[in-house]
C-alpha positions as CSV (number, residue, x, y, z in Angstrom):
1,M,42.6,12.3,87.0
2,R,38.6,12.7,87.1
3,K,39.0,15.9,85.0
4,L,41.1,14.1,82.5
5,F,38.9,11.2,82.3
6,T,35.9,13.6,81.7
7,M,37.9,15.5,78.9
8,T,38.9,12.3,77.2
9,A,35.1,11.0,77.1
10,A,34.0,14.2,75.7
11,I,36.6,14.0,73.1
12,L,35.8,10.3,72.0
13,L,32.2,11.3,72.1
14,L,32.8,14.5,69.5
15,A,35.0,12.1,67.4
16,A,32.0,9.3,67.1
17,C,29.6,12.3,66.4
18,S,31.8,13.4,63.6
19,A,32.1,10.2,62.1
20,E,28.3,9.4,62.1
21,K,27.7,12.6,60.5
22,S,30.7,11.8,57.8
23,A,29.0,8.7,57.3
24,L,25.6,10.1,57.0
25,E,26.8,12.8,54.5
26,D,28.5,9.9,52.5
27,K,25.3,7.8,52.4
28,Q,23.3,11.0,51.2
29,S,25.8,12.0,48.6
30,G,25.9,8.3,47.0
31,A,22.2,8.3,47.0
32,E,22.1,11.8,45.5
33,P,23.5,10.8,42.1
34,V,21.2,7.8,41.8
35,K,18.1,10.0,42.3
36,K,19.4,12.4,40.0
37,E,20.3,9.5,37.5
38,A,16.7,8.3,37.8
39,R,15.1,11.7,37.2
40,N,17.4,12.3,34.2
41,H,16.2,8.8,32.6
42,N,12.7,9.8,33.2
43,Q,13.2,13.1,31.4
44,E,14.7,11.3,28.6
45,A,11.9,8.9,28.2
46,E,9.5,11.7,28.4
47,K,11.4,13.6,25.9
48,K,11.5,10.6,23.3
49,E,7.9,10.2,23.8
50,E,6.9,13.7,23.2
51,E,9.0,13.9,20.2
52,Q,7.6,10.4,18.9
53,E,4.0,11.9,19.6
54,K,5.0,14.9,17.5
55,V,6.4,12.9,14.4
56,E,3.0,10.7,14.5
57,S,0.9,14.0,14.6
58,A,3.1,15.4,11.5
59,K,2.5,12.2,9.8
60,Q,-1.4,12.4,10.3
61,E,-1.5,16.0,9.6
62,E,0.4,15.1,6.2
63,E,-2.0,12.3,5.6
64,I,-4.8,14.6,6.1
65,S,-3.3,17.6,4.1
66,V,-3.1,15.4,0.8
67,S,-5.6,16.8,-1.9
68,P,-6.9,14.5,-4.7
69,E,-5.3,14.7,-7.9
70,Y,-7.2,12.1,-9.8
71,K,-10.6,10.9,-9.9
72,L,-11.8,7.7,-11.3
73,N,-13.8,7.4,-14.3
74,Q,-16.7,4.8,-13.3
75,N,-17.5,3.9,-16.7
76,T,-14.0,3.2,-18.1
77,F,-12.2,2.7,-14.5
78,A,-9.4,4.8,-16.0
79,L,-7.8,7.6,-14.0
80,E,-8.3,11.2,-15.0
81,P,-6.3,14.3,-13.8
82,I,-8.1,17.0,-11.5
83,G,-6.5,20.5,-12.5
84,E,-3.2,20.3,-13.6
85,A,-2.0,17.2,-12.6
86,N,0.1,14.9,-14.8
87,P,-2.2,13.1,-17.3
88,K,0.2,10.5,-18.3
89,V,0.1,8.1,-15.5
90,A,-0.8,4.4,-14.9
91,L,-2.2,2.7,-11.5
92,L,-0.8,-0.7,-10.6
93,T,-3.2,-3.3,-8.9
94,I,-2.3,-6.5,-7.6
95,D,-5.3,-9.0,-6.8
96,D,-5.7,-12.2,-4.8
97,A,-3.0,-11.0,-2.4
98,P,-1.7,-12.8,-0.2
99,D,-1.4,-16.1,-2.3
100,E,2.2,-17.1,-2.7
101,H,4.3,-13.7,-4.2
102,A,2.7,-10.6,-2.8
103,L,5.4,-9.8,-0.3
104,E,8.1,-10.6,-2.7
105,M,6.2,-8.2,-5.4
106,A,5.9,-5.6,-2.8
107,K,9.6,-5.5,-2.1
108,T,10.1,-5.4,-5.7
109,L,7.8,-2.4,-6.2
110,K,9.4,-0.8,-2.7
111,K,12.8,-1.1,-4.4
112,L,11.4,0.8,-7.6
113,N,9.6,3.1,-5.7
114,A,6.3,2.3,-7.5
115,P,3.2,2.5,-5.6
116,A,0.4,0.2,-6.0
117,I,-2.9,-1.5,-4.2
118,F,-2.6,-5.1,-3.1
119,F,-6.5,-6.3,-3.4
120,V,-6.9,-9.2,-0.6
121,N,-8.9,-12.2,-0.4
122,G,-10.2,-12.7,3.1
123,H,-9.7,-16.5,2.8
124,L,-5.9,-15.8,2.2
125,I,-5.6,-13.9,5.3
126,N,-7.2,-16.4,7.9
127,S,-3.7,-17.4,9.6
128,P,-1.2,-15.8,11.5
129,E,1.4,-16.0,8.9
130,K,-0.8,-14.4,6.3
131,E,-1.8,-11.6,8.8
132,K,2.1,-10.8,9.2
133,V,2.6,-10.8,5.5
134,I,-0.3,-8.1,4.9
135,K,0.8,-6.1,8.0
136,E,4.5,-6.0,6.3
137,I,2.9,-5.0,3.1
138,H,1.2,-2.1,4.5
139,E,4.3,-1.2,6.3
140,L,6.1,-1.0,3.1
141,G,3.9,1.5,2.0
142,F,1.3,0.2,0.1
143,M,-2.5,0.5,0.2
144,I,-4.7,-2.7,1.0
145,G,-7.8,-3.2,-0.8
146,N,-11.1,-5.1,-0.5
147,H,-11.4,-8.1,-3.1
148,T,-13.9,-10.1,-1.0
149,Y,-13.5,-13.3,1.0
150,S,-13.8,-16.1,-1.1
151,H,-13.5,-14.5,-4.5
152,S,-17.3,-15.6,-5.4
153,D,-19.1,-13.9,-8.3
154,L,-21.3,-11.4,-6.2
155,T,-24.3,-11.8,-9.0
156,T,-25.0,-15.3,-8.0
157,L,-25.2,-14.5,-4.2
158,S,-27.8,-13.6,-2.0
159,E,-27.7,-10.1,-0.4
160,A,-26.9,-11.3,3.2
161,K,-24.0,-13.5,1.6
162,Q,-22.6,-10.4,-0.3
163,K,-22.6,-8.1,2.7
164,E,-20.8,-11.1,4.7
165,E,-18.2,-11.6,1.7
166,I,-17.3,-7.6,1.7
167,L,-17.6,-6.6,5.5
168,S,-15.6,-9.7,6.7
169,V,-12.7,-8.5,5.0
170,N,-13.0,-4.9,6.1
171,E,-13.0,-6.1,9.6
172,A,-10.0,-8.4,9.0
173,V,-7.9,-5.9,7.3
174,E,-8.8,-3.2,10.0
175,K,-7.9,-5.7,12.7
176,I,-4.6,-6.3,11.3
177,I,-3.3,-2.9,9.7
178,G,-5.5,-0.5,11.9
179,E,-7.6,0.7,8.7
180,K,-10.2,-0.1,6.5
181,P,-9.7,-0.6,3.1
182,K,-10.5,2.2,0.6
183,F,-10.8,0.7,-2.3
184,F,-13.4,-2.2,-3.3
185,R,-12.9,-4.6,-6.4
186,A,-15.5,-7.0,-7.0
187,P,-14.2,-10.4,-8.5
188,F,-14.4,-10.7,-12.6
189,G,-15.3,-7.1,-12.1
190,K,-19.0,-7.9,-11.4
191,N,-20.8,-5.7,-8.8
192,T,-24.5,-5.5,-8.2
193,E,-26.5,-2.7,-7.0
194,Y,-26.4,-4.2,-3.5
195,S,-22.8,-4.6,-3.3
196,S,-22.1,-1.2,-5.2
197,Q,-24.3,0.4,-2.1
198,I,-22.3,-1.6,0.6
199,A,-19.1,0.0,-0.8
200,T,-20.2,3.4,-0.8
201,D,-21.8,2.9,2.8
202,E,-18.2,1.5,3.8
203,N,-16.5,4.6,2.1
204,M,-14.7,2.7,-0.5
205,L,-14.2,3.7,-4.2
206,L,-15.3,0.8,-6.6
207,M,-12.2,-0.1,-8.4
208,N,-12.2,-2.2,-11.7
209,W,-9.4,-2.0,-14.3
210,T,-8.9,-1.0,-17.7
211,Y,-6.8,-4.1,-18.5
212,G,-4.9,-6.9,-17.7
213,Y,-3.6,-10.4,-19.1
214,D,-2.1,-12.4,-16.5
215,W,-4.9,-15.1,-16.3
216,E,-4.4,-16.0,-20.0
217,K,-2.7,-19.3,-20.9
218,E,-0.4,-17.5,-23.3
219,Y,1.0,-14.7,-21.1
220,M,1.9,-17.2,-18.1
221,T,5.6,-16.4,-18.4
222,G,7.5,-13.5,-17.1
223,D,8.5,-12.4,-20.6
224,A,5.0,-12.6,-22.0
225,I,3.5,-10.9,-19.1
226,A,6.1,-8.0,-19.3
227,D,5.8,-7.6,-22.8
228,I,1.9,-7.5,-23.1
229,M,1.7,-5.1,-20.1
230,V,3.7,-2.6,-21.4
231,N,2.9,-2.8,-25.0
232,A,-1.2,-3.5,-24.8
233,P,-3.1,-1.6,-27.1
234,Q,-5.2,-0.5,-24.1
235,L,-2.2,1.6,-22.5
236,Q,-3.0,4.9,-22.4
237,D,-3.2,7.9,-20.1
238,G,-4.7,6.7,-16.8
239,A,-4.4,3.1,-17.2
240,N,-5.6,1.0,-14.6
241,L,-3.5,-2.3,-14.7
242,L,-4.8,-5.4,-13.4
243,M,-2.3,-7.8,-12.3
244,H,-2.5,-11.1,-9.5
245,D,-0.5,-12.8,-7.1
246,R,1.0,-15.3,-9.7
247,E,4.7,-16.7,-10.1
248,W,5.0,-15.5,-13.9
249,T,3.6,-11.8,-12.9
250,N,6.2,-11.6,-10.0
251,D,8.8,-13.0,-12.4
252,G,7.9,-10.2,-15.0
253,L,7.1,-7.1,-12.4
254,E,10.5,-5.4,-12.3
255,R,10.2,-5.3,-16.3
256,I,6.9,-4.0,-16.4
257,V,7.5,-1.1,-14.0
258,I,10.7,-0.2,-15.9
259,G,8.8,-0.6,-19.2
260,L,6.1,1.8,-18.4
261,R,8.6,4.3,-17.1
262,D,10.6,4.3,-20.5
263,K,7.1,5.2,-22.3
264,G,7.3,8.0,-20.0
265,Y,4.3,6.8,-17.8
266,E,4.4,8.2,-13.9
267,L,3.2,5.2,-11.7
268,L,0.4,6.7,-9.5
269,D,0.1,6.7,-6.0
270,P,-3.6,5.3,-5.0
271,A,-3.5,8.1,-1.9
272,L,-4.0,10.8,-4.8
273,I,-7.3,9.2,-5.8
274,D,-10.6,10.9,-5.2
275,S,-12.3,8.5,-2.6
276,E,-15.6,10.3,-3.9
277,S,-15.2,9.8,-7.6
278,E,-18.2,9.2,-9.6
């Protein structure tokens, strides 16, 4: 009887140990897929991050590798080809951004695959809403230029004030889009020796224009501004077109782009302009 009891106890103990081992194995086998899944997730995240870094690196290399194909004539402010670049080009520029229509104008140009420079006034980007507009314009692929803070005539200002007018915009633009402007346009095209030196020190190219009309009363309709910008006597190879963030220019913008192309002009990507032009 005692022997039977001992055997029974041994059998029960063995069964208990077996059950405990089985439970432990089940628990471990259940945890292993979770750990494996976590490892896979981390590996996928690392892989995506590496791919993103490669894409960003490729973009930077592409930007760095772009060689200038045009230089700016600082006497006429027309664009001249370097080497065998196409001479029949026109540059589009939009001043006083972002007033009311700059973003819509950028979207129109983007739709038409037409590059341009948007020159900003600092007093127009002093709110989160306007900062967002400039950021979006830049993300659409357009260059942002410096057009001073208050659009004052620099020839009437002290050197200290000129410096503030220019540098404050550079700082604001860099904060918004992560880079400083590469082009500087003085209000009314009036530079001083001092403002010119500041632009040079800031690695900005002075950028005036060859013609523009949208501030004249007779051209304050979409039809009128589109007609004169395409048929102006000043339209020639390397033309540097001045336009503004205005309702009528916005209305005529698509017709301006189409009209210039119909005349055989290629719209110049400002990234191809030599920033060290003299």
